[in-house]
N, C-alpha and C positions, 0 to 999 in steps of 0.2 A: 618510464620517466616522461615520455613525450605527452602522455595523457595528462599527467599532473601539471606540466608546464602550460598546456592549453587551458586547463581549468583555471590556473592562476592568471593567465592572460585574460580570460573571460571575466574573472572576478575583479581584476584591476581596471579594465577599460569600462568607463561608465556606460557607453552606448551598448556594448555587448552585454553588460550586466543587466541593463533595463530590458533588453530583448530576452535574455535568459529568464528573468523573473516573470515577464509577461507570458512566455511559453510555459513556464512551470505552473503558474497560477491557472492558466487555461487548461493545461493537461489535468491537473488535479481536479478542477471544476468539472471537466468532461467526465472523468472517471467517477466522481461523486454523483453526478447527475445520472449516469448510466446505472450505477449501483442502486441509487434511490428508485429509479424507474423499475428496475428488476425486483427489488424488495417490495415496493408498494403494490406491484401486481400480484405477488405471491402471498402476501400477509393476509391472514384471516383476521377480521375485526374481533378481538377479544378484549374484555374489560381488564385494564391494568390496575393493580393496587396503587394507591397513592402513598406518598411518603408519610410515615407516622401512623398509618392505620394498622390495626392488628389483623393479621391474616392467619388462617388456620392451615397447618401443614397437611392434615388428613381430614377428609370430610367426616363430620360427626364426632371427631376427637377434640374435645375442648381442653384437654390437659396440655397438649403440645401446641403452643402459640408462639409466633415469632414476629417481631416488629421489623418492618422493612426499613433498611438504612438508606440514607441519601447516597447518590452515586459518588459525589466528590465532597470533601471537606472544604468549607470556605477558606480556612487557613491555608490549605494546600494550594488552592487556586491563587491566592494572594502571593504566596511564595513563588509559585511558578511564573506568575506575571513579572515579579521583580527579577527573577533569573533571566527571563526572556529579554527584558530591557537591557540587562548587562551584556548578554550574548549577542543580541542584534540591536545595535544602536539606532539604525534607520532602515527603511524599506529598501533603499537603493545603496546600502553600504556594502563593503567588501564581504563582510561576514554573511549577510543575507544572500549575496550571490553564491558564495561557496555552499551554504546550506541548501539553497534552491537547486543548484546543479547536482549536488550530492543526492538530494531526494529524487530528482529525475533519473539519475543513474540507477538508484536502488529500485525504482519502479520498473525501469526497463529490464533490469536483471531479473526481477520477479517474473515478468511476462516471458522472458527468454527461458527461464527455468521451467515454467509451465509448458512452453512449447517443446522443449527438449524431452520432458517427461512424456508428453503425448507422442512424440516421435519414437521414443523407446518402446512405448506400448504398441504402436503400429508396426514397428520393426519385429517385435516378438510375435505379433499376430501373423505377419507375413512368413516368419520362420515356421510357425506351427502349421500354417496352411500350405507350406512348401511351395510358395510362389517365389522362385529364386530371383527373377528379374526385379520384382518389387523389393525384395530383401536387399539386393545390391544397391538399388536406388536409395533406399532408406539409410543404408550404411554410409553412402556418399553424403547425404544430407546431414547425418549425424556427425560425421567427421568435419564437415564444413562449419556447422554451428558450434561444435564443442571446441575446435582448435582455436586457441587465442591468436589474435592478429599481431 
């Protein structure tokens, strides 16, 4: 319950809410930039089909053709925009603060889950290699990170 009360306190106080929104936006921007940099380095330049063009599924096979569909329907985007206006009335509103803090917590939980999975893998590797000191240390770390506060 203490975490929820701190979240509500942050959502209600305008100064803390602004700070949380700025941190959330900065974190998401940093993650997006890092992802973009990683992807742009690894992507090979291949021609992409444009919307509405007919593309063939198999080379030389003219009987099976498929039209590429747009990624989003404009009606869906309009409805989503209207819903977002209802859900978040302003950038520095209480609802925006709660959504921002919740998003940050979910991102942190994702990274923690990835770390715990890597820790489990290294613990199994230490058990297979029969390095008992390393196994005990990994078990300690595992207990520390998995046990809720």
